[in-house]
Structures are given as C-alpha cells and as structure tokens.
C-alpha positions as CSV (number, residue, x, y, z in Angstrom):
1,M,60.5,80.9,-59.6
2,N,57.5,83.0,-58.6
3,T,53.9,81.7,-59.3
4,I,51.3,84.4,-59.6
5,P,47.5,83.8,-60.0
6,Y,46.4,85.5,-63.2
7,G,42.6,85.6,-62.7
8,T,39.7,84.2,-64.8
9,D,37.8,87.2,-66.3
10,E,37.5,87.0,-70.1
11,P,34.7,87.6,-72.6
12,Q,33.7,84.4,-74.5
13,P,33.5,84.6,-77.7
14,Q,39.9,85.7,-115.3
15,P,41.0,87.8,-118.2
16,Q,44.5,87.6,-119.9
17,P,47.1,90.3,-119.2
18,D,46.7,91.9,-122.7
19,A,42.9,92.2,-122.2
20,L,43.5,93.7,-118.7
21,R,45.8,96.3,-120.2
22,R,43.2,97.4,-122.8
23,R,40.5,97.6,-120.1
24,A,42.8,99.5,-117.7
25,F,43.8,102.0,-120.3
26,C,40.1,102.5,-121.1
27,A,39.6,103.3,-117.5
28,L,42.6,105.8,-117.5
29,G,41.6,107.4,-120.8
30,A,43.8,110.3,-122.0
31,A,45.9,112.1,-119.5
32,T,46.2,115.8,-118.7
33,A,48.7,117.9,-116.7
34,L,48.3,118.0,-113.0
35,T,47.7,121.6,-112.0
36,T,46.5,121.3,-108.5
37,A,49.2,121.1,-105.9
38,L,49.1,118.1,-103.6
39,T,47.8,118.9,-100.2
40,A,49.5,118.5,-96.9
41,T,47.7,115.2,-96.4
42,A,49.5,113.8,-99.4
43,S,52.9,114.8,-98.3
44,A,52.7,113.3,-94.9
45,A,54.1,109.9,-94.0
46,P,51.8,107.0,-94.9
47,A,48.9,106.3,-92.5
48,A,45.7,104.4,-92.7
49,P,42.9,106.7,-93.8
50,T,40.1,107.4,-91.4
51,G,36.6,106.3,-92.2
52,L,37.4,102.8,-93.5
53,P,34.6,100.3,-93.0
54,D,35.1,97.8,-90.3
55,P,33.4,94.5,-91.2
56,A,33.3,91.8,-88.6
57,A,35.7,89.4,-90.4
58,P,36.6,88.1,-93.8
59,P,34.0,85.7,-95.1
60,D,35.9,82.6,-94.2
61,P,35.4,80.1,-91.2
62,F,39.1,80.4,-90.4
63,F,38.6,84.0,-89.2
64,S,35.5,83.2,-87.1
65,Y,36.9,80.1,-85.4
66,G,36.6,79.8,-81.7
67,R,36.0,77.5,-78.8
68,P,35.2,78.1,-75.1
69,A,37.8,78.7,-72.4
70,V,38.5,75.7,-70.3
71,Y,41.2,76.7,-67.9
72,G,42.3,79.5,-65.6
73,V,45.8,81.0,-66.0
74,V,48.8,81.0,-63.7
75,R,52.0,83.0,-64.3
76,E,55.4,81.8,-63.4
77,D,58.5,84.1,-63.5
78,V,61.2,82.0,-65.0
79,H,64.8,82.2,-66.3
80,V,65.6,80.3,-69.5
81,P,69.1,78.9,-69.5
82,L,71.2,79.4,-72.5
83,R,74.1,77.4,-74.1
84,D,76.7,80.0,-73.2
85,G,75.7,80.0,-69.5
86,S,73.7,83.2,-69.6
87,R,69.9,83.3,-69.1
88,L,66.8,85.1,-70.3
89,A,64.1,86.6,-68.1
90,A,60.7,85.4,-69.1
91,Q,57.1,84.8,-67.9
92,L,55.5,81.4,-68.4
93,Y,51.7,81.4,-68.5
94,R,50.2,78.0,-67.8
95,P,46.7,76.5,-67.9
96,A,45.4,76.3,-64.3
97,D,42.3,75.6,-62.3
98,R,39.5,78.0,-63.0
99,Q,40.6,80.2,-60.1
100,G,44.1,80.5,-61.5
101,R,45.7,79.1,-58.3
102,R,47.4,75.9,-59.4
103,P,48.7,74.6,-62.7
104,A,46.4,72.1,-64.4
105,P,47.7,68.6,-64.7
106,G,48.6,67.2,-68.1
107,R,50.8,68.3,-71.0
108,F,50.0,71.1,-73.5
109,P,51.4,72.5,-76.8
110,G,53.6,75.6,-76.2
111,L,53.8,79.1,-77.7
112,V,56.8,81.4,-77.6
113,Y,54.2,84.1,-77.7
114,E,56.7,87.0,-77.9
115,Y,60.4,87.0,-78.0
116,T,61.1,90.7,-78.0
117,A,63.1,93.7,-76.7
118,Y,59.9,95.6,-75.7
119,A,60.0,94.9,-72.0
120,A,57.6,97.7,-71.3
121,N,54.9,95.7,-73.1
122,L,55.2,92.5,-71.0
123,E,51.9,92.9,-69.2
124,K,50.0,93.5,-72.4
125,F,51.7,90.4,-74.0
126,G,50.6,88.4,-71.0
127,D,47.0,89.6,-71.2
128,D,46.9,88.7,-74.9
129,A,48.5,85.3,-74.4
130,A,46.0,84.4,-71.7
131,Y,43.4,83.8,-74.4
132,F,45.4,80.8,-75.7
133,V,46.4,79.6,-72.2
134,R,42.7,79.3,-71.3
135,R,42.2,77.1,-74.3
136,G,45.0,74.7,-73.4
137,Y,48.4,76.2,-74.4
138,L,51.6,77.1,-72.5
139,A,52.7,80.6,-73.4
140,L,56.2,82.0,-72.9
141,V,56.8,85.8,-73.1
142,C,60.6,86.2,-73.3
143,Q,62.8,89.3,-73.0
144,V,65.7,89.2,-75.4
145,R,69.3,89.5,-74.2
146,G,69.9,93.0,-72.8
147,S,66.3,93.9,-72.5
148,G,64.2,94.1,-69.3
149,E,65.7,91.8,-66.7
150,S,67.8,89.7,-69.2
151,P,71.5,90.5,-68.8
152,G,73.6,91.7,-71.7
153,T,73.3,94.2,-74.5
154,V,70.4,94.4,-77.0
155,D,71.7,93.6,-80.5
156,P,68.5,93.3,-82.7
157,F,68.3,90.0,-84.7
158,S,72.0,89.2,-84.2
159,P,73.2,85.6,-84.5
160,Q,73.6,85.6,-80.7
161,E,69.9,86.7,-80.3
162,Q,68.9,84.0,-82.7
163,R,70.8,81.3,-80.8
164,D,69.1,82.4,-77.7
165,N,65.7,82.1,-79.4
166,Y,66.5,78.6,-80.5
167,D,67.4,77.7,-76.9
168,A,64.1,79.2,-75.7
169,V,62.1,77.1,-78.1
170,E,63.8,73.9,-77.1
171,W,63.6,74.8,-73.4
172,L,59.8,75.2,-73.7
173,A,59.6,71.9,-75.6
174,R,61.4,70.1,-72.7
175,H,59.2,71.6,-70.0
176,P,57.4,68.8,-68.1
177,A,54.0,70.4,-69.0
178,S,54.8,70.6,-72.7
179,T,53.8,68.1,-75.5
180,G,57.0,69.2,-77.3
181,R,55.1,70.9,-80.2
182,I,55.9,74.6,-80.1
183,G,54.8,77.6,-82.1
184,Q,56.1,81.1,-82.1
185,S,54.3,84.4,-82.8
186,G,55.1,88.1,-82.4
187,V,54.4,91.6,-83.7
188,S,57.0,93.8,-85.3
189,Y,60.2,92.9,-83.5
190,G,58.7,89.7,-82.2
191,G,57.4,88.9,-85.7
192,H,60.9,89.1,-87.2
193,T,62.3,86.9,-84.4
194,A,59.6,84.3,-85.2
195,L,60.7,84.3,-88.8
196,L,64.4,84.0,-87.8
197,A,63.5,81.2,-85.4
198,A,61.8,79.3,-88.3
199,V,64.8,79.6,-90.6
200,N,67.1,78.4,-87.8
201,R,65.0,75.2,-87.5
202,P,64.8,74.2,-83.9
203,P,63.4,70.7,-84.1
204,H,60.4,71.3,-82.0
205,L,59.2,74.5,-83.7
206,K,56.1,73.4,-85.8
207,A,54.5,76.6,-87.0
208,I,54.7,80.4,-86.7
209,I,52.6,83.6,-86.9
210,P,54.7,86.7,-87.7
211,V,52.7,89.9,-87.6
212,N,53.9,93.1,-89.4
213,A,57.4,91.6,-89.6
214,L,60.3,91.8,-92.1
215,H,62.2,89.9,-94.7
216,D,65.5,91.8,-94.4
217,W,66.6,94.2,-91.7
218,Y,68.8,96.2,-94.1
219,E,66.4,96.5,-97.1
220,N,63.1,96.7,-95.3
221,T,64.0,99.0,-92.4
222,I,67.4,100.5,-92.0
223,Y,68.6,101.3,-95.6
224,R,65.5,101.6,-97.8
225,G,66.8,101.6,-101.4
226,G,70.3,102.2,-99.9
227,I,69.1,105.3,-98.0
228,Y,69.1,105.4,-94.2
229,S,65.6,105.6,-92.8
230,A,65.2,108.6,-90.6
231,R,62.1,106.9,-89.0
232,I,64.3,104.2,-87.5
233,R,66.7,106.5,-85.6
234,D,64.3,107.4,-82.8
235,W,63.6,103.7,-82.4
236,Q,67.3,102.9,-82.2
237,R,67.9,105.6,-79.6
238,E,65.1,104.2,-77.4
239,T,65.6,100.5,-77.9
240,A,69.1,99.8,-79.0
241,P,71.3,102.9,-78.8
242,G,74.5,100.9,-79.4
243,T,73.4,100.2,-82.9
244,L,73.5,103.8,-84.1
245,R,77.3,103.7,-84.9
246,T,77.3,100.1,-85.9
247,Y,74.6,100.5,-88.6
248,A,76.1,103.6,-89.9
249,A,79.4,101.7,-90.4
250,H,77.6,99.2,-92.7
251,P,76.0,101.3,-95.4
252,L,76.4,98.4,-97.9
253,Y,74.8,95.0,-97.8
254,D,77.3,92.6,-96.3
255,D,77.6,89.6,-94.0
256,F,76.6,91.8,-91.0
257,W,73.1,92.2,-92.6
258,R,72.9,88.7,-94.1
259,G,73.3,87.2,-90.6
260,R,70.2,89.1,-89.5
261,S,68.1,88.3,-92.6
262,V,65.3,85.9,-93.4
263,M,65.8,86.7,-97.1
264,S,69.3,85.1,-97.1
265,R,67.8,81.9,-95.8
266,W,64.4,81.7,-97.5
267,D,64.9,78.1,-98.4
268,A,65.0,77.2,-94.7
269,L,61.5,78.6,-94.2
270,T,59.6,75.3,-94.2
271,V,57.3,75.4,-91.2
272,P,53.6,76.5,-91.8
273,T,53.7,80.3,-91.6
274,L,50.7,82.6,-91.2
275,E,51.8,86.1,-92.1
276,I,49.6,88.9,-90.9
277,N,50.4,92.1,-92.8
278,G,48.9,95.6,-93.0
279,W,48.6,97.5,-96.3
280,Y,49.6,100.6,-94.3
281,D,52.3,98.9,-92.3
282,R,55.9,100.1,-92.6
283,Y,57.1,96.5,-93.4
284,R,54.5,95.3,-95.9
285,D,57.0,94.9,-98.7
286,G,58.9,92.3,-96.6
287,M,55.8,90.3,-95.7
288,V,54.8,90.1,-99.4
289,K,58.3,89.1,-100.4
290,N,58.3,86.3,-97.8
291,Y,55.1,85.0,-99.4
292,L,56.4,85.3,-102.9
293,A,59.6,83.4,-102.0
294,R,57.9,80.6,-100.2
295,P,54.3,80.3,-101.5
296,G,54.0,76.6,-100.6
297,H,54.7,77.3,-96.9
298,V,53.2,80.8,-96.3
299,W,49.6,82.0,-96.0
300,L,49.3,85.8,-96.3
301,V,46.6,87.9,-94.7
302,S,46.8,91.7,-95.5
303,G,44.4,94.1,-94.0
304,P,43.6,97.8,-93.7
305,W,45.8,98.6,-90.7
306,E,49.0,100.3,-89.7
307,H,52.0,99.0,-87.8
308,G,51.0,97.0,-84.6
309,P,48.6,94.3,-83.7
310,P,45.6,94.3,-86.1
311,Q,43.2,93.4,-83.3
312,D,44.0,96.7,-81.6
313,Q,43.0,98.7,-84.7
314,Y,40.4,96.6,-86.5
315,A,37.7,94.3,-85.3
316,G,37.9,91.9,-88.3
317,I,40.9,90.0,-87.2
318,G,40.8,88.5,-83.7
319,P,42.5,85.8,-81.7
320,G,40.2,83.1,-83.2
321,A,42.2,82.9,-86.4
322,Y,45.4,82.5,-84.4
323,L,43.7,79.8,-82.4
324,A,42.7,77.9,-85.5
325,W,46.3,78.0,-86.7
326,W,47.7,76.7,-83.5
327,D,44.9,74.0,-83.1
328,R,45.7,72.8,-86.6
329,W,49.5,72.6,-86.4
330,L,50.3,72.2,-82.7
331,A,47.2,70.4,-81.3
332,R,47.0,68.5,-84.6
333,D,43.2,69.0,-84.7
334,R,42.2,68.4,-88.4
335,R,38.8,70.0,-87.6
336,A,40.5,73.4,-87.1
337,P,40.2,75.2,-90.5
338,L,43.0,76.7,-92.6
339,P,42.4,79.9,-94.5
340,A,40.2,79.1,-97.6
341,A,42.8,80.6,-99.9
342,R,46.6,81.3,-99.7
343,V,46.0,85.0,-99.8
344,T,43.3,87.0,-98.0
345,S,43.5,90.7,-98.8
346,Y,41.5,93.7,-97.9
347,E,41.2,95.9,-101.0
348,I,41.6,99.5,-99.6
349,P,38.8,101.7,-100.9
350,G,39.8,105.1,-102.1
351,P,37.4,107.9,-101.4
352,G,34.1,107.2,-103.2
353,A,35.0,103.6,-104.0
354,G,33.6,100.4,-102.5
355,S,35.9,97.5,-101.6
356,G,36.4,94.9,-98.9
357,W,37.9,91.4,-98.2
358,Q,38.9,89.2,-101.1
359,Q,40.7,85.9,-101.4
360,F,43.1,84.7,-104.0
361,G,45.0,81.5,-104.8
362,Q,48.1,83.6,-105.4
363,W,49.6,87.1,-105.2
364,P,49.5,89.2,-107.3
365,P,46.0,87.8,-108.3
366,R,46.0,85.6,-111.4
367,D,44.1,88.2,-113.4
368,A,46.5,91.0,-112.6
369,G,48.7,92.4,-115.4
370,E,51.3,95.1,-116.0
371,L,50.1,98.6,-116.9
372,T,52.8,100.9,-118.3
373,L,52.4,104.7,-118.3
374,R,54.9,107.2,-119.6
375,L,55.9,110.4,-117.9
376,R,55.3,113.2,-120.3
377,A,56.5,116.8,-120.5
378,D,53.1,118.2,-119.9
379,G,52.9,116.5,-116.5
380,S,50.7,113.7,-117.6
381,L,50.8,109.9,-117.3
382,R,49.9,108.2,-120.6
383,S,50.4,105.0,-122.5
384,A,51.8,107.0,-125.5
385,P,55.3,108.4,-124.7
386,G,54.9,111.8,-126.4
387,P,57.8,114.0,-127.6
388,R,61.2,113.9,-126.0
389,A,61.8,116.5,-123.3
390,V,63.7,117.1,-120.0
391,A,62.2,118.2,-116.7
392,A,64.1,119.1,-113.6
393,F,63.8,119.6,-109.8
394,D,66.1,120.9,-107.0
395,V,67.3,118.5,-104.3
396,N,65.6,119.0,-101.0
397,T,68.3,118.9,-98.2
398,G,65.9,119.6,-95.4
399,T,63.2,117.6,-93.5
400,T,60.2,119.5,-94.7
401,A,57.9,118.2,-97.5
402,P,59.3,119.0,-101.0
403,R,58.3,122.4,-102.4
404,D,57.1,122.9,-106.0
405,H,60.6,123.4,-107.3
406,E,61.8,120.3,-105.4
407,Q,59.5,117.8,-107.1
408,L,57.9,116.7,-110.4
409,R,54.3,115.6,-110.5
410,F,52.6,113.5,-113.2
411,A,48.9,112.5,-113.3
412,T,46.4,110.6,-115.3
413,R,43.2,112.4,-116.4
414,A,40.1,111.6,-114.4
415,L,39.5,107.8,-114.4
416,R,36.5,106.7,-116.5
417,R,35.9,103.8,-114.1
418,D,37.6,102.3,-111.0
419,L,41.2,101.2,-111.2
420,V,42.5,98.5,-108.9
421,L,46.2,98.4,-108.0
422,A,47.1,94.9,-106.8
423,G,50.8,94.3,-106.3
424,D,54.0,96.3,-106.5
425,A,55.1,98.9,-109.1
426,T,58.3,100.2,-110.6
427,A,59.2,103.8,-111.5
428,R,62.0,103.8,-114.1
429,V,63.3,107.3,-113.8
430,R,65.9,108.3,-116.5
431,A,67.9,110.8,-114.5
432,S,71.0,113.0,-114.5
433,F,72.5,114.5,-111.4
434,T,74.7,117.6,-110.9
435,A,76.3,115.9,-107.9
436,T,78.2,112.6,-107.5
437,D,75.2,110.8,-106.0
438,G,71.5,111.4,-105.5
439,N,68.2,109.9,-104.2
440,I,65.0,109.2,-106.1
441,A,61.7,108.9,-104.2
442,A,58.6,107.8,-106.1
443,V,55.3,108.3,-104.3
444,L,51.8,107.3,-105.6
445,Y,48.7,109.3,-104.7
446,D,45.0,109.1,-105.2
447,Q,43.8,112.6,-106.1
448,A,40.1,113.4,-105.7
449,P,38.2,115.8,-107.9
450,D,38.5,118.5,-105.3
451,G,42.3,118.4,-105.4
452,T,42.9,116.6,-102.1
453,A,45.2,113.6,-102.3
454,R,45.7,110.4,-100.3
455,R,49.1,108.7,-100.3
456,I,48.9,105.1,-101.6
457,T,52.5,103.7,-101.5
458,A,56.1,104.7,-102.3
459,G,59.6,103.5,-103.1
460,W,63.1,104.9,-102.9
461,L,66.6,104.3,-104.4
462,K,70.0,105.9,-104.1
463,A,71.6,106.4,-107.5
464,S,74.9,104.8,-106.5
465,H,72.9,101.7,-105.5
466,R,71.1,101.3,-108.8
467,H,72.9,98.0,-109.5
468,G,72.4,96.6,-106.0
469,H,73.4,97.3,-102.4
470,T,76.6,95.2,-102.1
471,A,78.7,97.9,-103.9
472,R,78.4,101.5,-104.9
473,S,78.2,102.3,-108.6
474,R,79.8,105.5,-109.8
475,V,77.6,108.5,-110.5
476,V,79.2,110.9,-113.0
477,P,77.6,114.4,-112.9
478,G,75.8,115.1,-116.1
479,A,75.6,111.4,-117.2
480,W,72.2,109.7,-117.7
481,Y,71.2,106.7,-115.6
482,D,68.1,104.5,-115.4
483,I,67.0,104.5,-111.7
484,E,64.6,101.6,-111.3
485,V,62.7,102.4,-108.1
486,H,60.8,99.5,-106.6
487,I,57.5,100.8,-105.2
488,W,56.1,98.8,-102.4
489,P,52.9,96.7,-103.0
490,T,49.4,97.7,-102.3
491,H,45.8,96.6,-102.9
492,Y,44.0,99.8,-103.5
493,R,40.9,100.9,-105.5
494,L,40.9,104.3,-107.1
495,A,37.3,105.5,-107.8
496,A,36.1,106.7,-111.2
497,G,36.6,110.4,-111.5
498,H,39.9,110.3,-109.5
499,R,43.5,110.6,-110.8
500,L,46.5,108.5,-110.2
501,V,49.5,110.8,-109.3
502,L,53.2,110.1,-109.3
503,R,55.5,112.4,-107.4
504,V,59.2,112.2,-108.1
505,S,61.6,114.0,-105.8
506,S,64.9,113.5,-103.9
507,D,63.3,113.0,-100.4
508,D,60.5,111.4,-98.5
509,Y,61.2,112.3,-94.9
510,P,60.9,110.5,-92.5
511,E,60.8,107.3,-94.6
512,I,64.3,108.1,-95.8
513,D,67.0,110.6,-94.7
514,A,67.3,113.8,-96.7
515,D,70.9,112.9,-97.3
516,A,71.3,113.6,-101.0
517,P,74.0,116.1,-101.9
518,A,72.7,119.6,-102.9
519,G,72.2,120.1,-106.6
520,R,69.7,119.5,-109.3
521,V,68.2,116.4,-110.9
522,R,67.1,116.3,-114.5
523,V,64.5,113.7,-115.7
524,R,63.9,112.6,-119.3
525,T,60.2,112.4,-120.3
526,G,58.4,111.3,-123.4
527,A,60.0,109.0,-126.0
528,V,63.1,107.2,-124.6
529,G,62.2,108.7,-121.2
530,S,60.8,107.7,-117.8
531,E,57.9,105.3,-117.2
532,L,55.7,103.9,-114.4
533,R,54.9,100.2,-114.4
534,L,51.9,99.2,-112.3
535,T,50.4,95.9,-111.3
536,A,46.7,96.3,-111.8
537,R,43.6,94.1,-112.2
538,D,40.3,94.3,-113.9
539,D,37.8,95.4,-111.2
540,R,35.1,93.4,-113.0
541,A,36.9,90.1,-112.4
542,T,36.9,90.0,-108.6
543,P,36.7,86.2,-107.7
544,P,34.7,84.9,-104.8
545,P,36.6,83.4,-101.9
546,R,38.4,80.2,-103.1
547,R,37.5,76.9,-101.5
548,R,40.4,75.2,-99.8
549,T,41.5,72.0,-101.6
550,R,41.6,68.7,-99.8
551,G,44.9,67.2,-98.6
552,R,47.7,68.3,-96.4
553,P,49.3,71.7,-97.3
554,T,53.0,71.7,-98.5
555,A,54.6,72.6,-95.2
556,R,56.5,70.9,-92.4
557,G,54.3,70.7,-89.3
C-alpha cells in the first residue's frame, strides 16, 4: 500500500386537468401547415442550447449548504479483496493533518465515490473527492474488474461486477478508520453502479447519489425502443469491446438484461437516493422513471445540462448539495437540510421565454394534464381531427438527417401565449409498412418565427416491438398498426409566437441505428388517425418552492 500526500489547496466556500386543457388549447389556437423546413440545428442530436442563464443555485438552503474544510488529504493505493479471490485496484482518500502527511485519528463515514470503468479519469475523481475528505469523509475511487489495474474483463453492470461492488462497500465499512456508514455516488457509469449497489442492499450502504444514470441498460441505452443505439457503439469499442457481439446476440429483453437492470428490482431501492439528472442528458428518461417507481425514497433534481457532472457545466449545482446529503444520512446530522421538495427542476427556456428553477411535491407537477393534438393531412397539429387521409414517407437507410421525402412534419400555429411541457409524451402513429418491420422516430421541436428550430425531446420504437421487448410481433406489409412511441420527458417552455413541431420518420441517427428495411411508411391522419399526447401545465400556475414537512422521510438510512 502506497501513501501519497495529496496537498491542501482548496477554495472555501392548482387548476384541474380539464381546465388546463382548455387553457393550453387557447394558447395553441388553430393550427396551420408547416411550410418552413427544419434547419440543420433541428436535425442534429440533442444538445443543451447555448445562452441559457446560469443562476447561482436553486432557491433552497440545500443547494447552498457548506461548511469549512477541517482536514488535509492523504491518498493510499489499495487493493480491495473480493469473495472469489480476485481484487480491485482502488485509491482510498483519507482525512489527514493539514499538510496531508499522516492520516487523521478517529473514524469517519465512507464514500464509494466512484465505482467505474473509466480508469483515465481517476485523477479527476480524486480531485473531486478531496472536497468531502477535507470535511471528514473517507472516499474510495474503485476500478471495476477488467479496467485500469483491476484484473479481468470489463462486463458493464454484470452480476459479477455487482457482487464486486457489494464487496467494496463492505470492505470500506470494515476499514479501521470507518464508522461503518457508507454512501455511494457516481456519474454515468458510476451512477448506474451506485443504483445497482443500492438494489443489492449491502447492509452498510445508507444513501446514494447517482448522477446522469439509468434505470435499465437495455431500454435506456442499448436498444432504444428495440432499436440499437448507434451512439453506444463507439463507447463499446473504447470501453468494453467484448460486448459488441454479446449485446447484438440479445436483441430482445431477457434475463441477460434483467440481471443488469435497476428496473427489474425497483422494490429493493429503499436507501435515500438523490438523483441528479440533466434535461439534455442521454439518460434522463431512466432517472425520471426511477423517481416515478420509488417516489418515497428518491429525490429528483433535473437541470439544464448535458451528460456529465453538472458542476463542470453549470455553476448552480456544486458539491455543497452533495455534502448536505452525506451529512444528513451518513454523519446523521439533523441540521443538514434535505431538498425543500421532492422534485427540483429547471424549466428550460425556449428562445424568447423566461424560465428558471422550480420545486414540486411530485412529478409531473400536480397541475399538469394531458393535451391531445391530432396529426392532420395539411401538416397541422390540432385538437380537432379533421378529415381522414393518408400521408407517407420513404425509409432513410443512411446516417444523414432525413430529407423531405423521408419525414413528415406537423406543427401548431403560432402560440398565443407560452406553453410549458412538463413530463413525457406519446406519439400514437397509425402506420403501415411495405416491409416486414420498420422504425418510427418521433422528435419534438420548438420552431421560432424566423423558421429556426430547436430540438426538445424524442422517442423511438421498432414496429415489431410494439407489444413489448420480450418477443417480436409480426409485421405484415400493408397492414395497419398503432405504434405508441414513448417520447422522453422534458421541462420546457415554448414562447408565445413559436410553434410546436412533431417530426415523424424512420431514423434519428445517432440516437438509433438506421436499420429499418428499405421501403415506404404510410401514416393515417385526421379522424381515426394519429395523435400526439403531451403532458403540459398552465404557465400561470407555477408554485413557489415547497417547504419541507417535518418528520423523517420514508427511506432507509
């Protein structure tokens, strides 16, 4: 075991749904055909827009929490023994004297700060963990089996990797400098391992903070709507090349995927869980689903950032919130605040709209309701269905954005006032395929008066997976099917004068593969046709931050 001084430099620190529908339709007004083609910005993969405001923090003491550093930091290179006789390479960061020369006496709560395959980021993880070590925590940065200096082969989120994680938590709990109260955090890969650790229930794990993580490796990442994600292939080649053939051999949802899933064990998620999610993150759907499945145990924070640590992109969420969480659950300090509400969400402002942080007792917000718009033959989105008709587009088998003949576009007329989307959506596309299978991609855009468009959110579904992912359903060429596309959640404000646009096509590269067989897709519009169901809220009903009720939250700690 090597002990390395780590240094001491650190800066110190409510209308009813029916009423909502009437108001929302008033905002939408009548609809007209979309005649302006979507710009290249709209066809690109989702990304956080530039120019968003950067407030210091949500208006909640939880996010401004802090206390002074007390200790220095010393790093020890260690090997975590595993039940099968193997070991994991890790770095243990310990509170030390102010010069960082010798470990401080006493016992401290522990953090499995990152349990990840990203060995190249170890130094950064250590730098970030030092904030908590200086305030009285042990922090373990652990390389999963097969990554970095840990022997073996990387198999992301496998049962073996989960058993290793369990052993790492319990090893840290038994360390002579540990109080035995352990938390686990992580971003992306490390966020999902934190969730998996929680559902495996090591007895000394008391709380977790998963950041930009998942609910299910199949549904959220690899096979979106049953369609392989092109985006993930580059990641596989770099991080886990052995999985390329393995994942391709499991195109349906089976025990291989269940064993890597949090969703299959939601009932076991009982430790206090602070989920930090980005509305432009590639895994936001999974984070929201975790909250919806376990609202008594999960607090959800969703902000205006992409994939990765929010503090690297946005000044509003810093380590103080994490410290408050650990102080509350691991140090058992009742003075450390919890978030004032179960859900803290940044309402993304569309161009010309004003938005910001809001807090809710639930998600979607209590005043949100369903707004149904019909796809019409003239290219409009309206509440009234209009005459029956059939539109069509060609399948795009390439990796370029769909051309005009490879997509259908439907739009509202210019909004009379702001429209707030707050939740997920569903595009029910009544479709017929000339091939024996096909893909439907449904993408929502915010179109400005000048014709430029910003991508809001999207969803995808393979026709043969329309009844679920455990078995294929037959697709007969020429037959009509209802393809119910789940569109990922958002919290987004469209400004008055803008239009909401729905694009329907067979592809959305690189979010999904362009793997649909060549051919043509027909879509029924108007009466007995296709529709878009949105979750929207009255923008005049924004509540102030909710006060936290007294009493212990419903969570195991």
